Every structure is written in C-alpha cells, then in structure tokens.
One Martini backbone bead per residue (centre of mass of N, CA, C, O) as a GRO file, in nm:
protein
  215
    1MET     BB    1   0.094   0.038   0.025
    2ALA     BB    2   0.073   0.354  -0.026
    3GLN     BB    3   0.192   0.647   0.091
    4LYS     BB    4  -0.027   0.930   0.192
    5ARG     BB    5   0.127   1.083   0.394
    6ILE     BB    6   0.133   1.432   0.478
    7THR     BB    7   0.202   1.746   0.525
    8VAL     BB    8   0.102   2.059   0.533
    9GLU     BB    9   0.341   2.168   0.369
   10GLU     BB   10   0.314   1.965   0.135
   11ALA     BB   11   0.032   2.046   0.054
   12VAL     BB   12   0.087   2.348  -0.011
   13ALA     BB   13   0.309   2.286  -0.234
   14LYS     BB   14   0.066   2.188  -0.443
   15ILE     BB   15  -0.006   2.493  -0.451
   16HIS     BB   16  -0.084   2.716  -0.720
   17SER     BB   17  -0.097   2.964  -0.908
   18GLY     BB   18  -0.416   2.955  -1.084
   19MET     BB   19  -0.584   2.762  -0.951
   20THR     BB   20  -0.842   2.518  -0.918
   21ILE     BB   21  -1.045   2.497  -0.615
   22MET     BB   22  -1.184   2.273  -0.393
   23PHE     BB   23  -1.393   2.340  -0.097
   24GLY     BB   24  -1.483   2.205   0.165
   25GLY     BB   25  -1.775   2.305   0.334
   26PHE     BB   26  -1.974   2.466   0.608
   27LEU     BB   27  -1.863   2.714   0.760
   28ALA     BB   28  -1.591   2.519   0.807
   29ASN     BB   29  -1.748   2.257   0.807
   30GLY     BB   30  -1.539   2.029   0.655
   31SER     BB   31  -1.263   2.158   0.652
   32ALA     BB   32  -0.916   2.230   0.570
   33ASN     BB   33  -0.797   2.434   0.805
   34LYS     BB   34  -0.488   2.393   0.821
   35ILE     BB   35  -0.426   2.435   0.523
   36LEU     BB   36  -0.558   2.712   0.491
   37ALA     BB   37  -0.382   2.862   0.698
   38ALA     BB   38  -0.116   2.806   0.546
   39LEU     BB   39  -0.194   2.931   0.270
   40ALA     BB   40  -0.229   3.231   0.390
   41LYS     BB   41   0.110   3.241   0.422
   42THR     BB   42   0.137   3.274   0.126
   43ASP     BB   43   0.191   3.371  -0.235
   44VAL     BB   44  -0.055   3.259  -0.335
   45LYS     BB   45  -0.256   3.322  -0.635
   46ASP     BB   46  -0.523   3.337  -0.848
   47LEU     BB   47  -0.766   3.188  -0.738
   48THR     BB   48  -1.012   2.934  -0.784
   49LEU     BB   49  -1.320   2.893  -0.618
   50ILE     BB   50  -1.501   2.600  -0.500
   51CYS     BB   51  -1.786   2.666  -0.293
   52ASN     BB   52  -2.036   2.720  -0.078
   53ASP     BB   53  -1.850   2.926   0.095
   54SER     BB   54  -1.659   3.202   0.265
   55ALA     BB   55  -1.727   3.207   0.542
   56PHE     BB   56  -1.509   3.366   0.754
   57ASP     BB   57  -1.263   3.580   0.817
   58ALA     BB   58  -1.091   3.357   1.026
   59VAL     BB   59  -1.201   3.108   0.855
   60GLY     BB   60  -1.111   2.899   0.640
   61VAL     BB   61  -1.119   3.092   0.348
   62GLY     BB   62  -1.112   3.383   0.461
   63PRO     BB   63  -0.797   3.468   0.467
   64LEU     BB   64  -0.765   3.469   0.152
   65PHE     BB   65  -0.908   3.745   0.120
   66GLU     BB   66  -0.730   3.923   0.290
   67LYS     BB   67  -0.474   3.841   0.094
   68LYS     BB   68  -0.565   3.839  -0.207
   69GLN     BB   69  -0.581   3.522  -0.350
   70ILE     BB   70  -0.849   3.583  -0.513
   71LYS     BB   71  -1.019   3.581  -0.831
   72LYS     BB   72  -1.244   3.344  -0.801
   73VAL     BB   73  -1.599   3.260  -0.732
   74ILE     BB   74  -1.791   2.958  -0.661
   75ALA     BB   75  -2.107   3.008  -0.498
   76THR     BB   76  -2.387   3.051  -0.257
   77TRP     BB   77  -2.236   3.217  -0.010
   78VAL     BB   78  -2.111   3.557   0.142
   79GLY     BB   79  -2.226   3.680   0.432
   80GLY     BB   80  -1.958   3.609   0.640
   81ASN     BB   81  -1.750   3.782   0.446
   82SER     BB   82  -1.618   4.094   0.431
   83TRP     BB   83  -1.392   4.064   0.222
   84HIS     BB   84  -1.562   3.945  -0.006
   85GLN     BB   85  -1.776   4.164  -0.025
   86GLU     BB   86  -1.586   4.394  -0.102
   87GLN     BB   87  -1.462   4.254  -0.359
   88MET     BB   88  -1.731   4.219  -0.506
   89ASN     BB   89  -1.825   4.521  -0.511
   90ASN     BB   90  -1.533   4.619  -0.647
   91LYS     BB   91  -1.442   4.386  -0.859
   92THR     BB   92  -1.172   4.210  -0.763
   93THR     BB   93  -1.378   3.964  -0.727
   94GLU     BB   94  -1.507   3.714  -0.884
   95THR     BB   95  -1.868   3.631  -0.865
   96GLU     BB   96  -2.050   3.319  -0.858
   97LEU     BB   97  -2.381   3.264  -0.804
   98VAL     BB   98  -2.522   2.952  -0.674
   99PRO     BB   99  -2.735   2.736  -0.630
  100GLN     BB  100  -2.689   2.483  -0.418
  101GLY     BB  101  -2.801   2.243  -0.583
  102THR     BB  102  -2.654   2.320  -0.843
  103LEU     BB  103  -2.369   2.296  -0.741
  104ALA     BB  104  -2.380   1.997  -0.669
  105GLU     BB  105  -2.454   1.899  -0.960
  106ARG     BB  106  -2.206   2.012  -1.108
  107ILE     BB  107  -2.001   1.844  -0.951
  108ARG     BB  108  -2.117   1.569  -1.010
  109CYS     BB  109  -2.079   1.588  -1.316
  110GLY     BB  110  -1.770   1.616  -1.303
  111GLY     BB  111  -1.727   1.330  -1.156
  112PHE     BB  112  -1.925   1.155  -1.376
  113GLY     BB  113  -1.908   1.262  -1.683
  114LEU     BB  114  -2.110   1.486  -1.737
  115GLY     BB  115  -2.265   1.750  -1.936
  116GLY     BB  116  -2.499   1.806  -1.724
  117VAL     BB  117  -2.783   2.001  -1.598
  118LEU     BB  118  -3.135   2.012  -1.569
  119THR     BB  119  -3.298   2.325  -1.462
  120PRO     BB  120  -3.540   2.557  -1.328
  121VAL     BB  121  -3.340   2.701  -1.166
  122GLY     BB  122  -3.335   3.057  -1.250
  123LEU     BB  123  -3.555   3.127  -1.414
  124GLY     BB  124  -3.586   3.471  -1.474
  125THR     BB  125  -3.292   3.532  -1.382
  126ILE     BB  126  -2.956   3.600  -1.339
  127VAL     BB  127  -2.878   3.298  -1.358
  128ALA     BB  128  -2.956   3.284  -1.683
  129GLU     BB  129  -2.731   3.442  -1.784
  130GLY     BB  130  -2.581   3.300  -2.070
  131LYS     BB  131  -2.773   3.053  -2.086
  132GLN     BB  132  -2.899   2.758  -2.178
  133ILE     BB  133  -3.217   2.672  -2.317
  134ILE     BB  134  -3.417   2.376  -2.258
  135ASN     BB  135  -3.667   2.186  -2.412
  136VAL     BB  136  -3.891   1.957  -2.231
  137ASP     BB  137  -4.197   1.880  -2.289
  138GLY     BB  138  -4.261   2.210  -2.266
  139LYS     BB  139  -4.006   2.259  -2.072
  140ASP     BB  140  -3.791   2.469  -1.915
  141TYR     BB  141  -3.423   2.469  -1.902
  142LEU     BB  142  -3.123   2.480  -1.754
  143LEU     BB  143  -2.788   2.463  -1.847
  144GLU     BB  144  -2.565   2.307  -1.626
  145LYS     BB  145  -2.238   2.291  -1.596
  146PRO     BB  146  -1.965   2.141  -1.520
  147LEU     BB  147  -1.738   2.082  -1.238
  148ARG     BB  148  -1.385   2.134  -1.201
  149ALA     BB  149  -1.052   2.053  -1.061
  150ASP     BB  150  -0.725   2.042  -0.974
  151LEU     BB  151  -0.820   2.066  -0.661
  152ALA     BB  152  -0.899   1.905  -0.342
  153LEU     BB  153  -1.015   2.019  -0.020
  154ILE     BB  154  -1.077   1.805   0.256
  155GLY     BB  155  -1.287   1.710   0.539
  156ALA     BB  156  -1.238   1.457   0.792
  157SER     BB  157  -1.308   1.258   1.070
  158LEU     BB  158  -1.238   0.974   0.924
  159GLY     BB  159  -0.959   0.742   0.862
  160ASP     BB  160  -0.755   0.556   0.674
  161GLU     BB  161  -0.437   0.483   0.546
  162SER     BB  162  -0.572   0.462   0.241
  163GLY     BB  163  -0.841   0.686   0.238
  164ASN     BB  164  -1.081   0.618   0.386
  165LEU     BB  165  -1.395   0.796   0.449
  166VAL     BB  166  -1.547   0.985   0.724
  167TYR     BB  167  -1.849   1.164   0.825
  168LYS     BB  168  -1.974   1.384   1.061
  169GLY     BB  169  -2.255   1.473   0.993
  170THR     BB  170  -2.238   1.787   0.827
  171SER     BB  171  -1.935   1.748   0.720
  172GLN     BB  172  -1.993   1.625   0.444
  173ASN     BB  173  -2.142   1.771   0.233
  174PHE     BB  174  -1.925   1.829  -0.047
  175ASN     BB  175  -1.690   1.622  -0.029
  176PRO     BB  176  -1.760   1.370  -0.209
  177LEU     BB  177  -1.796   1.528  -0.471
  178MET     BB  178  -1.510   1.664  -0.483
  179ALA     BB  179  -1.342   1.395  -0.482
  180ALA     BB  180  -1.456   1.335  -0.791
  181ALA     BB  181  -1.377   1.653  -0.926
  182ALA     BB  182  -1.055   1.603  -0.909
  183ASP     BB  183  -0.721   1.551  -0.985
  184LEU     BB  184  -0.660   1.634  -0.677
  185VAL     BB  185  -0.658   1.482  -0.338
  186ILE     BB  186  -0.691   1.635  -0.011
  187ALA     BB  187  -0.704   1.505   0.323
  188GLU     BB  188  -0.826   1.618   0.631
  189VAL     BB  189  -0.776   1.431   0.936
  190ASP     BB  190  -0.867   1.371   1.261
  191GLU     BB  191  -0.876   1.043   1.229
  192VAL     BB  192  -0.663   0.748   1.231
  193VAL     BB  193  -0.683   0.416   1.102
  194PRO     BB  194  -0.662   0.112   1.028
  195VAL     BB  195  -0.695  -0.105   0.801
  196GLY     BB  196  -1.033  -0.235   0.857
  197SER     BB  197  -1.186  -0.045   1.076
  198ILE     BB  198  -1.385   0.025   0.846
  199PRO     BB  199  -1.677  -0.024   0.744
  200PRO     BB  200  -1.770  -0.032   0.422
  201GLU     BB  201  -2.065   0.101   0.469
  202ASN     BB  202  -1.920   0.379   0.598
  203VAL     BB  203  -1.804   0.471   0.343
  204ARG     BB  204  -1.793   0.789   0.156
  205THR     BB  205  -1.480   0.783   0.067
  206PRO     BB  206  -1.280   0.634  -0.138
  207ASN     BB  207  -0.940   0.574  -0.179
  208ILE     BB  208  -0.925   0.619  -0.494
  209LEU     BB  209  -0.981   0.947  -0.451
  210VAL     BB  210  -0.721   0.959  -0.260
  211ASP     BB  211  -0.394   1.088  -0.248
  212TYR     BB  212  -0.394   1.252   0.036
  213LEU     BB  213  -0.285   1.284   0.386
  214VAL     BB  214  -0.378   1.482   0.675
  215TYR     BB  215  -0.263   1.411   1.046
   0.00000   0.00000   0.00000
C-alpha cells in the first residue's frame, strides 16, 4: 500500500498560483482548516475557488480573501465574510453565485463525467444570464454545465491509512462530491485508524479518490 500521509507544508506546496480548487465545508465545518490556514501564509494567488460559501473572516477560506489570494469564486453564499463582500462589490474578485442544489449537481456532473444538468431553478432571474435554455416536453430548463478542479481540499472526521473516509454529521456536505471532481485530492483527517477498521458500508469517500492524507 502506497504511503499517502503528507505534512501540512507538503500539502500547501502542491498548491500553485492560478489553480482552480474545490474546498469542502459549510461555514468551515468539514473544511481542511489547517491546510487553509497555512495556505493563507503563502504568496500563492489568483486562485479560483469552488465552494459552498466563503466562511467567515478568520476561519476556513476567509483569510485567503484578506490576503487577496482569490481571483474568482463560484459559491452559494458570501454573507459571512466581510473581505469577500468588499472585493465582490468593488469587483476585484469575480463572484459567481449559484443556487446550492445546482452547485452540488454541477460538481456531481464533473465527477461522474456528465455533460451537465437540466434544472428549472434560476429561470427568469440573473442566474439564467448567458446560459442555454433547453425545452423538454414543453418545459424550459437551464443547462448548468459541470464543474471540475485541479485540486480538492476536503475535511474528514475519520479515515484509514489507505484513504477511506468517514464524515460525522453535517461535515459531509460537499466533500464526497468534490473528491470525485478534482484531478488531485488532499484530505485533512481528524482521526486515522488502521486499514480494515472502518466497516465498508460506512465509507463515504473510497480511497481510490484520495491521493494524500494530512493528519
């Protein structure tokens, strides 16, 4: 079995300016917070983030906005991060707001090799601007295209040494979807156990999707 464990510093060294990165988490719950804190201390910049939200000023992806390391964000909510709000309003950080269910489906499509998802959500609103409308059996739908990333940073409650992951409670959020939709996946794990300790039916992200573990 290949050794997947790396340090926080080694994880951050794999992140380069200009990358598109998926960040798991819901208001920093289920995020790779140690890696994110270390990333905010680097000179990496011009990142495109795909995440549910921009968390708060001091946690999760929040400090990355304070450091002005973000070029573009695709997210569902930005109301907790004053740095992001300021940069969105003065147009120094491009922000694409996506309905939460649509964001999840676009990521799922990226991970499963699908061409997109048809949804009525957003019809007749600014969400529909510039998007293709497809009529199916007399009903209009927006074509929402898949999302993929160069790298996904996810947070897990429990994992084994091979990379099988378990999430407690709501920390699961977008993490399993993102682990399938990125070229490289790094999981920050709270607790690691020997291989075989996790019942197969409890695994939410299989080890084949996880390249590295930080714990």
